[in-house]
N, C-alpha and C positions, 0 to 999 in steps of 0.2 A: 296875801303872796300874789305875785302876778300870774295870770293864766298861762304857763307854758309849759304844762306837764307834757302833751304829747309830744311836742318839738323835742323835751329832756329824752323822753323814752326814745323817740325815734333816732336822735343823735348819739345816744350811747349804744344803741344798736349798729350803727354805721361803724363808730369808734371801735369798737369790739373786735368787728369784720376786719378793720385795717383799711377803711372807706374813708371819703372825704366829705367834708361838711361846708357850706356856705352858710356864714352865721353872723350875727350882729355882736359887736363888742362894746366894750368903753370906749371905743374909738370910731374906726371905719368898719364895714364888713369887712371880715376876714374868709380865707378857707383854712380850714383846718383839718387837723388829723391826730392819732396818737403820737406824741413826742418821742417816745419808746420806739417805735416802729418803723424799720428802715425802709420797708417796700411802700409804706404807706406815704412818708417822707419823699420817696422818690417819685411817688404819682403827682405830688403838688409840683414838683420842679417840672416835670413832664408838662402836665397842665398849663404852668405859666410860662413855659417855654423858657425856663430860666436855668444858669448855670449853676450847676450842685456845689460850687465853691461860694457862692453867696449865700450867708448863713440867714436862717428866720426864726422869728421872734416865736418865744414860748409863754403861754399864760399860767399863772398859778394863782392861788386864793390867798396864799398869807406868808410872812416872812419865813416860817418855820419850813415852807415848801423851798425856797430859795436855798436856805441851810443843808437841805437835803440834797440839793443838786450842784453846790458850788463848794469845793474845797478851798481852805484858805481865805475865806471871807473875811473883808473888814466891816465890823458891825456898824461902823458909823455913816455908813449906805444907807441906814434905816431910819437914822435921824433926817438927812436928807430928803427921802422919799416922804416921810411925815410932815415935812414942809413944803414940799410942792403942791399945787392945786390942779395943774394938769397931769392926764396920765403919763406915767414917766417909763421907757422902758430902760434898764441897765445892763450894758454890757459886762458880762462877769468872766473873767478869767478861771483857767481849772474847772470848767464844767463837767460834770459826772452824772450817769444814769440815763443819759439822751441817746436816740439813736446817733451813730457816726458821722453819717451824710447830713447831719443835722448842725453839726458845730462848723464854725470857722476853721480854716487851716490851723491857727494858733490855740485851738480847743475851746477858744470862747464862745460864749452865747449870750442873745438877749432875752431877758425876762422881765415880763412885767406882772406885778401884782394889780390882778383884774378887780373893779369895784363894780363890775355891773353884774345886776343880780340874775341874770340868765347865765351868763358864763361861771361866774361862781358856782352856782346849784350844779352845774354840768360837769364842771371840774370836780367838785366834791364828790359828785355821784359817779364820777369815771375814775377818781382816784389816782390819775396820773394826769402831767402837765400834756397842754395840747399845744399844736402849732397854730400860731395865728398869723398868717401873711396876708398882705392886701390882695384883695377879689380883682385882680388886674390880671392883663398878659403883662410879662416883662417889658419894661422900657414903657409903658403906657402909663395915665395918669392913675392915680388909685380912685376909684368912686367915692364920691361925697354922700349917697347913700344908696338903698338899693336899686333904685331905677337907673342907675349909671354903671350897672355891672354888665360887663360885655356877657352874651348870650353863649358864647363858645365857653366861659367859665362855668355860667348855670347849668349848661350841658354837661360838662365835666364832672361834675360833684354827683356823690350817692344820696345826697340829702340837702335840701335848702331848707333852713329854719324858716317858718313862717310868722315869727315873732317880731316885729318893728320893721316889717317890709312896708308899711303905709307911712312911714315915717319921711317926712320932707325936709327935715332938720340937716343943714351941711356939716358933715363930721370932719373931723381934721385926724392926721394921724398921732400917734403919740410923740412925746418929746423923747429923743436918745440921748442917753450918755454913757460916757464910759467913767469908771470910779477906780483911780489907782492911787496908792501911798497916799489915802486920805483927802484926794483933791477930785472935783468933778471937772470933766472936760466934756462941754455940751457938743454932741455931735449933728442933731435936728431937735431945734426949738418949735 
């Protein structure tokens, strides 16, 4: 097991108090919070200078988590996800159990089943989905690694995860798809 026990404990403490994290994901570095806490979600919108009508992505660990938070789900989407190699966020209709200000105007939400060890362990221990939005000011490019994260973002969170800060690998955001009537619509590849 990778040694990120301290980061997990600190992150859990922050999440339980409605705070914000800066953390590595299976794609790019993200700003995160409890996806069920409206005031925590509002803090992210404020930090990013982002309008709250623009929804954010949520991370979960398994398809059962998706089933718990999406009503009237077409299970064929999981076959598609099993075949994709790149981390893929799916826009689902009929989201349930999330903070209201996290949802798009049509009650949809982007959910990604995360495969990163740190994120998976954090989400499992927290027992709730976690917001994951790019660690940048709205309108600016997403950082490709920790070094590219703006000081305003670093200073605006309650805890910065130490795990993977030294990586220089160029990270890319997830693909984003919409699944409707058994068909995939690629929104970002």
